[in-house]
C-alpha positions as CSV (number, residue, x, y, z in Angstrom):
1,M,128.3,160.7,118.0
2,T,126.5,158.9,114.8
3,E,123.1,160.9,113.5
4,T,120.3,158.8,113.8
5,R,118.7,158.2,109.9
6,Q,115.4,160.0,109.8
7,K,113.0,157.1,108.6
8,K,111.4,157.7,105.4
9,L,107.6,157.2,104.7
10,V,105.4,157.3,101.3
11,V,102.2,158.7,101.6
12,A,99.5,158.0,99.5
13,L,96.4,160.0,99.6
14,G,93.2,159.1,98.3
15,H,90.2,160.8,96.9
16,S,88.9,161.2,100.6
17,A,92.3,163.0,101.8
18,L,91.6,165.6,99.0
19,G,87.6,165.9,97.9
20,M,85.7,166.0,94.9
21,T,85.3,169.8,93.9
22,M,87.7,173.1,94.4
23,D,85.7,173.8,97.8
24,E,86.0,170.2,98.9
25,Q,89.6,170.0,98.3
26,K,90.6,172.8,100.4
27,N,88.7,171.8,103.3
28,A,90.1,168.3,102.9
29,V,93.5,169.3,102.6
30,R,93.5,171.4,105.7
31,I,92.3,168.3,107.7
32,T,94.9,165.9,105.9
33,A,97.5,168.9,106.4
34,K,96.9,167.8,110.1
35,A,98.0,164.2,109.9
36,L,100.8,165.1,107.5
37,A,102.2,167.5,109.8
38,G,101.7,165.1,112.6
39,L,104.1,162.6,111.2
40,I,106.8,165.4,110.6
41,E,106.5,166.2,114.0
42,A,107.0,162.5,115.1
43,G,110.7,163.0,113.2
44,Y,109.5,161.2,110.1
45,Q,110.3,162.2,106.4
46,L,107.3,162.6,104.2
47,T,107.0,161.8,100.4
48,I,103.6,162.4,99.5
49,T,101.7,160.9,96.3
50,H,98.1,161.8,95.6
51,S,95.2,161.1,93.5
52,N,93.7,163.1,91.0
53,G,90.5,161.4,89.3
54,P,88.2,163.9,89.8
55,Q,90.3,167.2,89.3
56,V,91.8,165.7,86.0
57,S,88.4,165.0,84.6
58,M,87.2,168.5,85.7
59,I,90.4,169.9,84.1
60,H,89.6,167.8,81.0
61,K,85.8,169.2,80.8
62,A,87.1,172.5,81.3
63,M,89.4,172.9,78.6
64,T,87.1,170.6,76.0
65,E,84.4,173.4,76.6
66,L,86.8,176.2,76.2
67,H,87.4,174.6,72.9
68,R,84.1,174.3,71.8
69,I,83.2,177.9,72.6
70,Y,86.6,179.4,71.1
71,I,87.4,177.3,68.6
72,D,91.2,178.8,68.6
73,Y,91.8,177.3,71.9
74,S,93.2,173.8,71.5
75,P,91.8,171.3,73.3
76,A,94.3,170.0,76.1
77,P,95.7,166.6,75.6
78,M,95.6,164.2,78.8
79,C,99.3,164.6,79.6
80,V,98.4,168.5,79.8
81,C,95.9,167.9,81.7
82,S,97.5,165.5,84.1
83,A,100.3,168.3,84.7
84,M,97.6,171.0,85.3
85,S,96.3,168.7,88.0
86,Q,99.6,168.0,89.6
87,G,99.9,171.6,90.0
88,Y,96.8,172.5,91.2
89,V,96.5,169.4,93.8
90,G,100.2,169.9,94.6
91,Y,99.6,173.4,95.4
92,D,96.8,173.2,97.8
93,I,98.6,170.4,99.6
94,Q,101.9,172.2,99.7
95,N,100.0,175.3,101.0
96,S,98.1,173.6,103.7
97,L,100.8,171.4,105.1
98,K,103.5,174.5,105.3
99,A,100.8,176.3,107.0
100,E,100.3,173.8,109.7
101,L,104.0,173.3,110.0
102,L,104.3,177.1,110.5
103,S,101.5,177.3,113.1
104,R,103.6,174.3,115.1
105,G,106.7,176.2,115.0
106,N,108.0,173.8,112.8
107,S,110.4,175.3,109.6
108,T,110.5,171.6,107.5
109,P,110.5,172.7,103.8
110,V,107.8,171.7,101.5
111,S,108.3,171.2,97.7
112,T,106.2,169.7,94.9
113,V,107.6,168.5,92.0
114,L,106.1,168.0,88.5
115,T,106.8,164.7,87.4
116,Q,106.8,162.6,84.4
117,V,106.9,158.7,84.6
118,S,107.7,156.8,81.5
119,V,105.3,154.0,79.8
120,D,106.1,151.3,77.3
121,P,104.2,152.2,74.0
122,Y,103.2,148.6,73.4
123,D,101.5,148.2,77.0
124,E,98.5,146.0,76.6
125,A,96.5,148.8,78.0
126,F,96.6,150.9,75.1
127,Y,94.8,148.4,73.3
128,A,92.0,148.1,75.7
129,P,91.6,151.4,77.4
130,T,89.1,151.3,80.6
131,K,89.8,154.6,82.4
132,K,86.5,156.8,82.1
133,I,87.2,160.2,82.0
134,G,85.6,163.8,81.2
135,R,82.1,164.7,80.7
136,Y,79.1,162.8,79.2
137,M,79.0,163.5,74.9
138,S,76.6,163.1,72.8
139,K,76.3,160.6,69.7
140,E,77.9,162.9,67.6
141,D,80.4,164.3,69.4
142,A,81.6,160.5,70.2
143,D,81.7,160.0,66.9
144,N,84.1,162.8,66.4
145,E,86.2,161.5,69.1
146,V,86.5,158.0,67.8
147,K,87.6,159.8,64.2
148,K,90.3,161.3,66.4
149,G,91.5,158.1,67.3
150,N,90.4,158.2,70.6
151,Y,88.1,155.5,72.2
152,V,84.6,155.9,73.8
153,V,82.0,153.8,75.8
154,E,78.3,154.2,76.1
155,E,76.4,154.7,79.4
156,P,72.9,154.0,78.9
157,G,70.7,156.6,79.4
158,K,73.7,158.8,80.2
159,G,75.5,159.1,76.9
160,Y,79.0,158.6,75.7
161,L,82.5,158.7,78.3
162,R,86.1,159.0,76.8
163,V,88.3,155.9,78.2
164,V,91.8,156.2,78.3
165,A,94.6,153.4,78.6
166,T,96.2,153.0,82.2
167,P,99.6,151.6,81.4
168,K,102.0,150.3,84.2
169,P,104.6,153.0,85.0
170,L,108.5,151.8,84.0
171,Q,110.6,154.7,85.4
172,I,109.8,158.2,87.4
173,L,112.0,160.7,85.3
174,E,112.7,162.9,88.3
175,L,113.2,160.5,90.6
176,D,116.9,162.0,91.2
177,A,115.6,165.4,92.0
178,I,113.0,163.8,94.6
179,K,115.9,161.6,96.2
180,L,118.2,165.0,96.4
181,L,115.0,166.9,98.4
182,T,114.0,164.0,100.4
183,D,117.7,163.3,101.4
184,N,117.7,166.6,102.6
185,G,114.7,166.2,104.9
186,Q,112.3,167.9,103.0
187,A,108.6,167.1,102.5
188,V,107.9,166.2,98.7
189,I,105.0,166.0,96.9
190,C,105.2,164.2,93.3
191,C,104.2,161.8,91.3
192,G,100.4,163.1,91.5
193,G,97.4,161.2,89.8
194,G,99.9,158.5,89.0
195,G,102.0,160.9,87.0
196,I,102.6,162.8,83.7
197,P,102.6,159.7,81.5
198,V,105.4,160.1,78.6
199,I,106.8,157.5,75.9
200,V,110.7,157.5,75.7
201,Q,111.4,157.8,71.7
202,D,114.0,158.7,69.9
203,G,115.9,160.8,72.5
204,K,112.6,162.7,73.0
205,L,110.0,162.6,75.6
206,Q,106.4,162.5,74.1
207,G,103.0,162.7,76.2
208,A,100.9,159.4,76.2
209,S,97.1,159.6,75.9
210,A,96.8,157.9,79.1
211,V,96.7,157.8,83.1
212,I,98.4,156.0,85.3
213,E,96.8,154.4,88.6
214,K,98.0,156.1,91.6
215,D,98.6,153.0,93.6
216,D,100.8,151.5,91.1
217,I,102.9,154.5,91.4
218,A,103.0,154.7,94.9
219,G,104.2,151.0,95.2
220,K,106.9,152.2,92.9
221,L,107.8,155.3,94.0
222,A,108.2,153.8,97.7
223,G,110.2,151.1,96.2
224,D,112.4,153.5,94.2
225,L,113.1,155.6,97.2
226,M,113.8,152.3,99.5
227,A,111.1,153.9,102.0
228,D,110.6,152.3,105.5
229,A,107.2,152.4,104.9
230,L,104.3,152.9,102.3
231,I,101.1,154.4,103.9
232,I,97.9,154.4,101.9
233,L,95.3,156.5,103.0
234,T,91.9,156.0,102.2
235,S,88.4,156.3,103.2
236,V,88.3,152.9,105.7
237,P,90.4,152.5,108.4
238,N,91.3,148.6,107.7
239,V,91.6,146.5,105.1
240,Y,88.5,144.0,105.5
241,L,87.6,140.4,105.2
242,H,84.0,139.8,103.6
243,F,83.7,143.5,102.8
244,G,80.4,144.7,103.0
245,T,79.0,141.7,104.4
246,E,77.2,141.3,107.8
247,S,80.8,138.9,108.3
248,Q,82.7,141.8,107.6
249,E,86.1,141.6,109.7
250,P,88.8,144.0,110.0
251,I,92.2,142.7,109.1
252,A,95.1,144.2,111.7
253,R,98.3,142.3,110.2
254,M,99.2,140.0,107.0
255,N,102.4,139.2,105.4
256,A,102.6,139.4,101.3
257,D,101.8,135.5,101.2
258,K,98.6,136.0,103.0
259,A,97.5,138.8,100.8
260,R,98.1,136.8,97.7
261,E,95.9,134.2,99.1
262,Y,93.1,136.5,99.9
263,I,93.6,137.7,96.3
264,E,93.1,134.4,95.1
265,A,89.9,133.8,97.1
266,G,88.6,137.3,95.7
267,E,88.1,138.7,98.8
268,F,89.4,142.4,97.6
269,G,87.8,144.9,95.2
270,A,89.0,144.8,92.0
271,S,88.5,148.9,91.8
272,D,89.3,149.7,95.1
273,M,91.4,147.7,97.8
274,L,92.9,145.3,95.2
275,P,95.4,148.0,93.4
276,K,96.5,149.1,96.8
277,I,97.2,145.3,97.9
278,N,99.1,144.7,94.7
279,A,101.1,148.1,95.4
280,A,102.1,146.7,98.9
281,I,103.1,143.4,97.3
282,E,105.2,145.3,94.7
283,F,106.8,147.5,97.3
284,L,107.7,145.1,99.7
285,K,109.5,142.6,96.6
286,K,111.7,145.7,96.6
287,N,112.2,146.6,100.1
288,P,111.4,143.4,102.4
289,A,112.3,145.1,105.3
290,G,109.7,147.4,104.8
291,R,106.1,147.9,105.8
292,V,102.9,148.9,104.7
293,I,99.7,150.7,106.4
294,I,96.3,151.0,104.9
295,T,94.4,153.5,107.2
296,T,92.3,156.5,107.1
297,A,93.9,159.6,107.9
298,D,92.7,160.5,111.3
299,K,94.3,157.1,112.3
300,V,97.8,157.3,111.0
301,R,99.7,158.3,114.2
302,D,97.8,155.4,116.0
303,A,98.6,152.9,112.9
304,I,102.5,153.9,112.9
305,E,102.5,152.5,116.0
306,D,100.7,149.4,115.4
307,K,97.8,150.4,117.1
308,A,95.2,150.6,114.2
309,G,94.8,150.0,110.4
310,T,96.3,147.3,108.6
311,T,99.9,146.5,108.5
312,I,101.4,144.5,105.8
313,T,105.0,142.5,106.0
314,A,107.1,140.6,103.8
């Protein structure tokens, strides 16, 4: 008898699936875990990636303040803050998902893989950083950041913020470990917050002062694993045309060519939906037989069956 291959899903969790604070995150992941456990019960193997914007900013603020109060403590570089956020968010997801599975009598193992992702040191993003992180600073603190070689921007009336680069991911360095776990039926949490950005030089891995966009890594991870589907869970149940207007219209299905037409027409917000659509297109280039689903956590079971959400195909 031929064993049926377990279908593989890469699930990308956005801010709405995690919350913005420690308490919000604990409550949010319990709800998200129910949706994820439902997919596992339905027979899917899950590889889960997640955002970390509020979390990495919180950690960066905390480590910076620790250095200000206790000068002997070195301020943590962005790559270390990213690693801390992967462990912290990964733990909450792993803990809640495992508990939810056990409550259903399901023994599927759940693992978190601390994941490094290589980036190009000459990526154009390093010459024009735009990603705001950390706390608002005074002019004096901002000047000190500039002296260290960091970039800052001013928000009138609020203060100064540090900004870092958002380079494109080149290689997921722990991919073989992730594949080993997924091939053996585990639910795997990895590439959190886009992965820990590192630069490979002279046989060494040097942490980069950067943040990889979560949608970029979700598309790459799904392509590298040749997943059957990439599911992007966000705060809206569908992708929309004319979003936020009186003529707003949900899109149930579209192919990659139609998605490109909508991009050219400026239909998708540059900081919210556009990165998700671009990630979908990149994944479908790698696996034309796959599909991408964009929806909310509470709609995901219906969306898998084409009853909700937006489905994108090649």
